[in-house]
N, C-alpha and C positions, 0 to 999 in steps of 0.2 A: 279633375286636375284644376289647380289654382290658377287663375289668370295672372298676366303680368300685372294688371292693375290691383287685383286682391293682393298679389305679393308686395307690392309697392306699399299698398295702405297697411299691411301687418307691420312691415318694417318701422313705420312711422309711429307705430305704436310702442311707448317704452314699457320694458317688463317690470312686472311688480317685485320690488325689492323691500326686504325688511326694513322698517323704519320710516317707509315713505309716507308722508303727510297727504291724503288724498280726499276729494269729495266720494259719496258712495258712487255717484254716475261715473266718474273716472276709474275707481276701483273695479267696477264692473266691466267697464270697457277693456281695461289692461287684463283682467282675469279671463274674459272670453277670448281673448288673442291668445292665451297660453293654454289650450287644450291639454298639454301634457302635464301641467300642474295640479297636483291632487288636492292640495289644501292651502287656502289662504283666507286670513281674516282680516277685517276692518273693525277695530275697537278704539272707539273715541277719534276716529279719524286718522289713526296710525295703522299701517300695513304689519301683519306678522304672516310670515311665509314658513310652513311647518318645515322642519328638518327630518331626513330619514328617520322612521322609527325602529325602535329596539323591540325586541319579542318579550323579553320579562318585564320590562319598565312601562311598556305600553300595549303591544300586540295580545298578550294573554289577559291583562286586565280588562281591556276593553271587550274581548270576546266573553269574559265572564259576565260582565255588565250587559251585553247584549243578551246572553241566554238568560239573564234573570228578568230583564224587563220583556224580554219577546215571551217567555213565559207566561208572565202577567197579562200581556195583551192577547195571548191564545185563548184565556180563560175571562176576556173581559172585552166583550162586543161593544164597539161605541168608543174604545180607545185606540188611539195610533201611536206607533213608536217609528223612530228613524234613527239611522247611523250617519254621522258626518254630513249632515244636510245643511245648505246654507239657509240662514234665517234672517229675513229683513226686518230688523227691528225700529231703527230710526235712520235720521239723515247721515249720522256718523258711526253706525255700528250695524256690521252685517257678519255676524259670527257663523262658524261651522261646528256646532257641538258635536262631541263625541257621541252622546247618545241623547235622545228627547223622548219625553212621553207627552201626548196631548189628548184632549177630549175632543173628539172630531166634529161633533154637532153642538153647539151652543158654547163651545169653549173660548179661548182667548186668540186663536189662530185661524187663518184661513189659507187655502191654496190659490195662488196667483194663477191668471190664464196662462203665463209662461212657466208653470210648474214649480215656483218657489214657494217656501213658507213665509208668510208675514204675520207677525205678530209675535206675542211672548208665549212659549209653550208653557204648560203648567209645571213641568218638571224637565230639568236639564240635569246631565251628568257629564262631567270632565275628568279625564285622567291627567294628572299632573305629576311633576317629578317630586316637587317639595313645596313648603310653603312660601317660597322665593318665586313661584310661578306666577305669570300675570293672572292665571284663572281665580287666584285668591286676592287679586288686588283690581287692576283695570276692569275685568270681565265681572268680577262679583259686584262692582259697582254699577256696572251696566246693566247686569241682569236685574238687581234690585230695582233700579230706577224704571225699567221696563216692565216690571211686574211679573216676573218669573217666580211663581208661587213656590217652588221647592228647588233647592240648587245643591246639587252634590257632587263633591270632589274627593276623589281618591288620590290622595298623596301617596306614591309608591315608595318612593325611598325614604319618605318619614314612617313609614307603616302606619299611615292613620287614614280615616274615612271622616269627612265632615258632611254633616246633613243640615241644610239651613233652611229654614221656613220663614216665609216672608209675614211680617206681622207689624201692622200699622207703618208700613214703610221702611221697616228696618229687617235685617236678617237675625234670626235668632237660631241658635245651634239645638236640634232635636238630640236629646240623650237617648241611649239604650235603656230599655225598661230592665226589671229585675232578671229577666232569663238572657240579657244581652241582646234583645231585638229592638231595631228603630222600625217604628209603623208610620206610614206615610199619614199626613193628614189631609192630604187632596186626594189620594187614589187609595180609598178604603181596600184592605187586604194585601197591599204592597209591603210586607215584612221582609227585613234585611236582617240577617245573622251578621253583625259586622266582624265579629272575631273569626267566623268561619270563613268570610271574604277574604280577609286579610292573610289567613292561613292556606288559601287556595283550595279550599274544601268546598268545592262547587255542588256535590252532592247534597252536604248538610245546607248550603244555601238555598238550594232549590226544594229540598224537605220543609224547611221552614217555611219558604214561600207558599207552600201548598197548605200549610195551615192557615196562614193568613186568607187563602183564596177559598178556605172552606167556612170562614166565619159567616155569620148573619149580616154583618156591615157590608161585606163584600158583596152578596147576594142583593142586598138592597139598592147599593150603588149601580149594580148591573141593571137591575129594574128601571131605575131613575134614568139611566142613560138609553133606555130602549123607547121612552115614552116620547 
């Protein structure tokens, strides 16, 4: 049971609202006081509270991405993945990416004592509505500045998928090869048939991924992670 004193304290904490400009400490204080809130992010000191999510424009694409990177993780010991996890990046940025992939030992992130992820995951995926989304503007700049090595954005309404690779402090787009496949430069064997993904052909997406997992480059990567 919440005491009168605790109730009074909670009532003095203002709720998170879209557009609020807060420090990370104040953002966290308000977020913790709203246990029923599923997703809120602090990007460049500005609060973004997620709207209810639709199935075709977000729920299913998100599930496809999790199946894809989850299959990669299952075959790649030493790699971790997560879904909608708060990431502590810097003093003004605390995003909650739709999906992330990271190197668990010797990578760019660590798990804090209170079970948050701190640092820039090697790979982040966001499900966006279109090119107008903040995922391709404010967030892209934040992820680039903090050293996210690969940033993937599925623009559902645009029927496009962007794969950015960090190169000398700037993001460059990775193109599909002659077979229509994009190959990760950070996670060997992480192959994506972009056309199949955009068509909703999950079976083909996973079949192409299995081809990547069968390459010598992936085996070498797994061996390297085990050292």
